C-alpha positions, -999 to 999 in steps of 0.1 A, spaced: -581 -258 376 -575 -248 413 -538 -256 411 -534 -233 381 -534 -257 352 -553 -246 321 -579 -269 306 -583 -267 268 -618 -275 256 -629 -275 220 -662 -259 211 -663 -235 241 -664 -197 239 -654 -169 262 -681 -163 288 -696 -198 285 -706 -217 317 -700 -253 308 -697 -288 323 -664 -304 312 -649 -338 315 -611 -339 320 -597 -364 295 -560 -358 291 -538 -347 321 -503 -333 318 -480 -316 343 -488 -280 333 -521 -283 313 -550 -306 307 -575 -313 280 -613 -318 283 -645 -326 265 -675 -304 265 -704 -323 282 -730 -296 286 -734 -259 277 -751 -245 309 -751 -208 298 -737 -194 265 -713 -165 264 -721 -133 245 -699 -143 215 -714 -177 209 -736 -186 179 -751 -217 164 -725 -233 140 -733 -227 103 -722 -261 90 -741 -293 96 -708 -312 99 -693 -290 126 -700 -311 157 -675 -338 149 -654 -324 120 -619 -311 126 -619 -289 95 -631 -258 115 -626 -250 151 -641 -215 156 -673 -216 137 -693 -214 170 -679 -179 175 -695 -148 159 -671 -136 132 -661 -103 149 -652 -123 180 -630 -147 158 -611 -117 146 -607 -103 181 -594 -135 195 -570 -141 166 -554 -108 173 -551 -118 210 -536 -151 201 -509 -133 182 -502 -107 209 -501 -134 235 -477 -156 215 -453 -126 210 -453 -118 247 -452 -154 261 -428 -170 236 -408 -140 224 -409 -116 253 -422 -90 228 -448 -66 241 -465 -47 213 -491 -28 234 -526 -26 218 -540 -55 198 -532 -52 161 -559 -45 135 -574 -77 122 -585 -74 85 -616 -96 79 -618 -119 50 -642 -106 23 -659 -140 24 -666 -155 58 -676 -189 43 -670 -206 9 -636 -189 5 -613 -218 -3 -605 -223 -40 -586 -255 -31 -596 -283 -7 -581 -317 1 -602 -346 13 -590 -381 25 -608 -411 10 -608 -444 28 -620 -477 13 -634 -498 41 -646 -534 43 -678 -544 24 -672 -517 -3 -679 -488 20 -663 -455 11 -657 -427 35 -643 -393 23 -638 -361 41 -618 -344 69 -602 -358 100 -624 -360 131 -619 -335 158 -591 -347 182 -592 -381 164 -569 -376 134 -570 -413 126 -608 -411 119 -623 -396 88 -656 -378 89 -677 -382 57 -682 -347 43 -704 -336 14 -708 -303 -4 -727 -287 25 -692 -280 40 -688 -242 41 -651 -240 35 -648 -247 -3 -661 -222 -29 -694 -230 -44 -680 -244 -76 -656 -266 -57 -684 -279 -34 -706 -287 -64 -678 -306 -81 -672 -325 -48 -708 -336 -47 -707 -346 -83 -675 -366 -78 -690 -385 -48 -720 -394 -70 -698 -404 -100 -669 -424 -86 -690 -456 -86 -693 -485 -62 -663 -486 -39 -650 -455 -57 -639 -479 -85 -635 -451 -111 -607 -435 -89 -572 -451 -87 -571 -482 -65 -558 -483 -29 -571 -483 6 -564 -446 12 -564 -417 -13 -558 -379 -10 -582 -360 -33 -575 -323 -40 -601 -302 -59 -591 -267 -70 -608 -241 -90 -587 -227 -119 -599 -195 -136 -636 -188 -133 -653 -222 -131 -628 -248 -143 -619 -276 -118 -587 -296 -115 -586 -330 -95 -553 -343 -81 -553 -378 -68 -524 -390 -46 -521 -427 -37 -531 -459 -53 -516 -472 -86 -540 -480 -114 -556 -450 -132 -593 -460 -126 -617 -445 -152 -608 -409 -154 -626 -402 -187 -660 -412 -171 -653 -388 -142 -643 -360 -166 -677 -362 -183 -698 -364 -152 -683 -339 -127 -694 -303 -132 -665 -281 -144 -639 -308 -142 -613 -302 -169 -582 -322 -158 -574 -352 -136 -538 -357 -123 -524 -387 -104 -493 -395 -84 -490 -432 -73 -485 -442 -37 -448 -438 -27 -438 -422 -61 -413 -394 -62 -420 -387 -98 -440 -356 -109 -478 -361 -111 -491 -376 -144 -521 -362 -164 -547 -390 -166 -574 -371 -185 -582 -336 -197 -562 -307 -208 -530 -289 -200 -521 -262 -194 -547 -245 -172 -540 -209 -165 -555 -181 -143 -546 -146 -134 -529 -137 -101 -519 -101 -93 -522 -92 -129 -500 -121 -142 -511 -152 -160 -499 -183 -142 -500 -219 -154 -517 -239 -126 -507 -275 -122 -516 -301 -95 -489 -290 -71 -489 -252 -77 -488 -233 -44 -513 -204 -45 -533 -189 -17 -566 -207 -10 -584 -175 -1 -579 -153 -32 -598 -122 -20 -580 -121 14 -547 -128 -3 -552 -97 -25 -556 -76 7 -524 -91 22 -504 -87 -10 -514 -50 -13 -505 -43 24 -470 -60 21 -464 -42 -11 -472 -8 5 -450 -16 35 -421 -25 12 -426 6 -9 -427 29 22 -391 20 30 -367 34 3 -346 5 -10 -321 1 -38 -316 -37 -32 -344 -60 -20 -345 -98 -12 -378 -115 -14 -372 -148 5 -396 -178 3 -411 -158 -25 -432 -185 -43 -438 -173 -79 -422 -140 -69 -453 -119 -75 -443 -94 -48 -407 -90 -59 -416 -88 -95 -441 -60 -88 -416 -41 -67 -390 -43 -95 -416 -33 -121 -430 -3 -103 -398 10 -87 -361 14 -93 -349 -14 -69 -330 -45 -78 -349 -74 -64 -338 -110 -59 -363 -137 -51 -354 -170 -34 -376 -200 -38 -370 -238 -35 -399 -248 -58 -385 -253 -93 -420 -246 -108 -416 -210 -96 -382 -207 -112 -395 -219 -145 -423 -193 -143 -397 -166 -137 -376 -177 -166 -405 -178 -190 -418 -144 -179 -388 -122 -171 -393 -88 -154 -366 -61 -156 -349 -57 -123 -360 -90 -109 -342 -123 -108 -351 -156 -92 -327 -180 -74 -337 -216 -69 -327 -231 -36 -329 -228 2 -329 -194 18 -304 -204 44 -279 -214 16 -285 -184 -7 -292 -154 15 -256 -149 29 -243 -144 -6 -269 -116 -13 -264 -94 17 -260 -65 24 -294 -52 11 -318 -25 22 -349 -45 26 -357 -82 32 -391 -98 29 -396 -132 44 -427 -154 40 -416 -188 54 -436 -219 59 -453 -227 92 -419 -239 107 -405 -203 104 -371 -193 93 -340 -214 100 -316 -202 127 -290 -196 100 -313 -171 84 -317 -151 116 -279 -152 121 -274 -137 86 -299 -109 92 -281 -100 125 -246 -102 110 -255 -80 80 -287 -63 90 -309 -46 64 -327 -14 73 -361 -31 73 -375 -66 75 -411 -74 66 -420 -108 80 -452 -126 67 -461 -154 91 -487 -181 92 -478 -193 127 -477 -170 157 -454 -193 177 -426 -195 151 -430 -158 144 -425 -150 181 -395 -173 183 -378 -157 153 -386 -121 161 -374 -125 197 -338 -130 183 -341 -102 157 -350 -76 184 -313 -76 192 -310 -52 163 -346 -43 154 -378 -28 169 -413 -37 159 -428 -8 140 -460 -23 128 -482 -55 131 -513 -65 113 -535 -97 112 -552 -109 80 -579 -136 83 -571 -159 54 -588 -188 71 -621 -179 87 -638 -204 110 -604 -219 119 -577 -209 144 -552 -203 116 -543 -167 107 -517 -147 87 -497 -119 103 -474 -92 88 -448 -78 112 -425 -50 102 -391 -46 118 -369 -14 116 -332 -15 125 -324 3 157 
């Protein structure tokens, strides 16, 4: 606006001439709705998905894919400069996803039971998170096998979704395991419904798990088989309903190889792999080198995997990084891959008090990455930065930033 406030408008692209209605006014910024596209910018394209107009599952599908990559790099560089005061110069390389669409091996939909037996199931509406948009298998985020299973499930759950557990609101997660097997995890409701009927009618469905509304207990297997296994980074992993594995397998392999190479390029006798998940990276570093590697992960499922499949030179500690890291320092290299909230202040304090030679920070949020790295630059310089597009058509991205002690 004339006084300098930015207006944020969904479904617009650089270079567009548009008519916009201001809807949400704040002191330093405003929000608006797109009323009319007067002249399209050079990077605009027709959205690929029939649900895109109102669905909040994707936000960048109206941009050509090379432009999405370019702007994700800019978002990261801008966040580092604006939030962290870190100026990295040129935009980092953005590694494209091998699959621009149908890349998610896991997708979660919300199901609402409305009055009169109506059922609505899908994603939240754009800018109206309280509203659910009905989504079918034409959605371009899930892999083809997952999309087919979703359409089958919608046809098979019966009037009012009576074959699913009861309740006004359910969370339904479908995930592909192995080549074509499908796992369904239902959260919410209390009674089991008719899982055997679903198992026989949904393509590829091999297991149905359920956790009742408000329950803190582990999920319960309603029908089908256990365990279900698949291969990740050359290791067989048992996949349950709450297993955390990357949703974009092909792009995750690119990211894994890059971080592995960065870690191996810095000679290290002692390594900490923090927020390590199943510890694939630390296990690989220990197996292929001479380093002693300690993984830290709060999820007990990862600890059980490490105990059942030991690797010489690698050990897993179960707990919070801020509690366990101080007792492991000093080391030569620390890898951190925290959740979207970033690392706790205590973790940064530890890394500054006993600084390793190198830190490799894997981030899924540019803002928290900028916040954390701004403090670490007291003792480090940024030596490398790269973007990996694990989530095409959305504003989410993954970045790897390498810090070398000064």
